[in-house]
C-alpha positions as CSV (number, residue, x, y, z in Angstrom):
1,M,127.5,148.1,114.4
2,D,126.5,151.3,112.5
3,S,125.5,151.2,108.8
4,A,128.7,152.8,107.6
5,R,130.7,150.0,109.3
6,S,128.5,147.2,108.1
7,D,128.8,148.5,104.5
8,S,132.6,148.3,104.5
9,F,133.0,145.3,106.8
10,M,134.9,142.3,105.2
11,A,135.2,138.7,106.4
12,L,137.9,136.7,104.6
13,K,138.6,133.0,104.7
14,I,142.2,131.9,105.4
15,L,143.6,128.4,105.4
16,V,146.3,127.3,107.8
17,A,148.0,124.3,106.2
18,G,151.2,122.2,106.5
19,G,152.5,118.8,107.5
20,F,151.5,116.6,110.3
21,G,152.3,118.0,113.8
22,V,153.7,121.3,112.5
23,G,151.5,123.5,114.8
24,K,148.4,124.3,112.8
25,T,146.0,123.7,115.7
26,T,148.3,125.7,118.1
27,L,148.4,128.7,115.7
28,V,144.6,128.8,115.3
29,G,144.1,128.5,119.0
30,S,146.7,131.1,119.9
31,V,145.3,133.8,117.6
32,S,141.5,133.1,117.7
33,E,139.4,135.6,119.6
34,I,136.7,133.0,120.0
35,R,136.9,129.6,121.5
36,P,138.4,127.6,118.6
37,L,136.6,124.6,117.1
38,N,138.9,121.6,117.1
39,T,138.3,118.1,115.6
40,E,141.1,116.4,117.4
41,E,141.2,112.7,118.1
42,R,143.8,110.6,120.0
43,L,146.5,108.9,118.0
44,T,146.1,105.1,118.0
45,E,148.3,102.1,117.3
46,A,146.4,101.6,114.1
47,G,147.6,104.9,112.8
48,R,151.3,104.4,113.7
49,P,152.4,103.0,110.3
50,V,151.0,106.1,108.5
51,D,151.5,108.9,111.0
52,R,155.2,109.7,111.0
53,L,156.1,111.1,114.4
54,D,159.8,112.0,113.7
55,G,160.5,115.2,115.6
56,V,157.0,115.2,117.2
57,Q,157.2,112.1,119.4
58,Q,155.3,113.9,122.2
59,K,152.2,114.4,119.9
60,T,149.2,112.5,121.2
61,T,146.3,113.9,119.1
62,T,145.6,114.7,115.5
63,T,143.1,116.9,113.5
64,V,140.7,114.7,111.6
65,A,138.6,117.4,109.9
66,M,139.6,121.0,110.6
67,D,140.3,123.7,113.1
68,F,138.3,126.9,113.1
69,G,138.9,130.3,114.6
70,R,138.3,134.0,114.0
71,I,140.4,137.1,114.5
72,T,139.4,140.7,113.9
73,I,142.3,142.6,112.3
74,H,140.7,146.0,112.6
75,D,137.2,147.4,112.7
76,D,136.3,146.5,109.1
77,L,138.2,143.3,108.6
78,A,137.9,139.8,110.2
79,L,139.7,136.6,109.2
80,Y,138.0,133.2,109.5
81,L,140.8,130.6,110.0
82,F,140.4,127.0,108.8
83,G,143.2,124.7,109.8
84,T,143.6,121.7,107.5
85,P,144.3,118.2,108.6
86,G,148.0,117.2,108.0
87,Q,147.9,113.5,107.1
88,N,147.6,112.4,103.5
89,R,144.5,110.2,104.3
90,F,142.5,113.3,105.1
91,W,143.5,115.3,102.0
92,F,140.1,114.7,100.4
93,L,138.9,117.5,102.8
94,W,141.2,120.1,101.4
95,D,139.3,120.9,98.2
96,E,136.2,121.7,100.3
97,L,138.1,123.8,102.7
98,A,139.8,125.7,100.0
99,Q,136.6,126.9,98.4
100,G,136.5,130.7,98.6
101,A,139.7,131.1,100.5
102,L,141.6,134.4,100.0
103,G,144.9,132.6,100.7
104,A,146.8,130.3,102.9
105,V,149.5,130.1,105.6
106,V,151.8,127.1,105.0
107,L,153.3,126.4,108.5
108,A,156.7,124.8,108.3
109,D,159.0,123.0,110.7
110,T,162.7,123.2,109.7
111,R,163.3,119.7,111.2
112,R,160.9,118.3,108.6
113,L,160.8,120.8,105.7
114,A,160.0,118.1,103.2
115,D,156.6,117.8,104.8
116,S,155.8,121.3,103.5
117,F,156.1,120.4,99.8
118,A,152.7,118.8,99.4
119,A,150.9,121.9,100.8
120,I,153.0,124.3,98.7
121,D,152.3,122.3,95.5
122,Y,148.6,122.2,96.3
123,F,148.3,126.0,96.5
124,E,150.7,126.7,93.6
125,H,148.7,124.4,91.3
126,R,145.5,126.2,92.2
127,S,147.0,129.7,92.1
128,I,146.0,130.4,95.7
129,P,148.3,133.0,97.3
130,F,150.2,131.7,100.3
131,V,153.0,132.6,102.6
132,V,155.4,130.1,104.4
133,A,155.5,130.7,108.1
134,V,158.5,128.9,109.8
135,N,157.4,127.8,113.3
136,C,160.4,128.7,115.5
137,F,159.6,127.1,118.8
138,D,161.8,125.3,121.5
139,G,164.5,123.2,120.0
140,V,164.1,124.6,116.4
141,R,167.1,126.6,115.2
142,A,166.2,129.9,113.7
143,H,166.8,129.9,110.0
144,R,167.0,132.9,107.7
145,A,164.1,133.3,105.4
146,Q,166.3,133.1,102.4
147,E,167.6,129.7,103.5
148,V,164.1,128.3,103.9
149,A,163.0,129.8,100.6
150,G,165.9,128.1,98.8
151,A,165.4,124.8,100.5
152,L,161.7,124.8,99.5
153,D,162.4,126.2,95.9
154,L,159.9,128.9,96.4
155,D,158.9,131.5,93.8
156,P,160.9,134.7,94.8
157,A,157.6,136.5,95.3
158,T,156.4,134.1,98.0
159,P,157.1,135.6,101.5
160,V,158.8,133.5,104.1
161,L,158.0,134.7,107.7
162,L,159.3,133.5,111.1
163,C,156.8,133.0,113.9
164,D,156.0,131.2,117.1
165,A,152.7,129.5,116.7
166,R,152.1,129.8,120.5
167,E,152.3,133.6,120.5
168,R,149.2,135.6,119.4
169,A,151.1,138.7,118.3
170,S,153.5,136.6,116.2
171,C,150.7,134.7,114.5
172,K,148.8,137.9,113.9
173,E,151.8,139.4,112.0
174,V,151.8,136.3,109.8
175,L,148.1,136.7,109.0
176,I,148.5,140.4,108.2
177,G,151.5,139.5,105.9
178,L,149.3,136.9,104.1
179,V,146.5,139.4,103.5
180,E,148.9,142.0,102.1
181,H,150.6,139.4,99.9
182,A,147.2,138.1,98.7
183,A,146.0,141.6,97.9
184,S,149.1,142.3,95.9
185,A,148.8,138.9,94.0
186,Y,145.2,139.6,93.1
187,E,146.0,143.2,92.0
188,A,148.8,141.9,89.8
189,R,146.4,139.5,88.0
190,M,143.8,142.2,87.3
191,P,145.3,143.7,84.1
192,A,145.6,140.3,82.5
193,N,142.1,139.4,83.5
194,S,140.6,142.6,82.2
195,A,142.5,142.3,78.9
196,S,141.3,138.7,78.4
197,S,137.7,139.7,79.2
198,S,137.7,142.6,76.7
199,A,139.4,140.4,74.0
200,G,136.6,137.9,74.4
């Protein structure tokens, strides 16, 4: 890497969040240019009362800490992806994972949209920019973005994107959309931040 490239190179932290079994591990694995780090364990009978498998009865493993991957968007920009665990009992990890994150992808399954509310609330309350990515895979009817935005009561400025978590190109488009949205969100805050600093 030459000095000009190293001076301008940026590495950004992105979270991939959403409900249990929505496809977070799949998305990170599909798009990562390195072998992804997974912390998956097999589902057990002990977890059956708390791990709701409606719509994902075939699921046999679950993320217990995080998923990690990396993708280079272009020569001077790489994204480090941190997939969050979906179950409530692992939410204590979210605050640690969210430290320093540029933004988040909230992956949604239209069969269980209500599972997205907790992640959406988390990022809204912490003013972390996010996009909602609807995982349109086998057996999931394609919904219009406006329908999903209405069902989730999203702020009109929050993008809703359609993707297939198994397809690298589709996931990459979601990540590019998030970076663009986050950049716009941070730019919009700059005048207010500058004004408050000068007033103080």
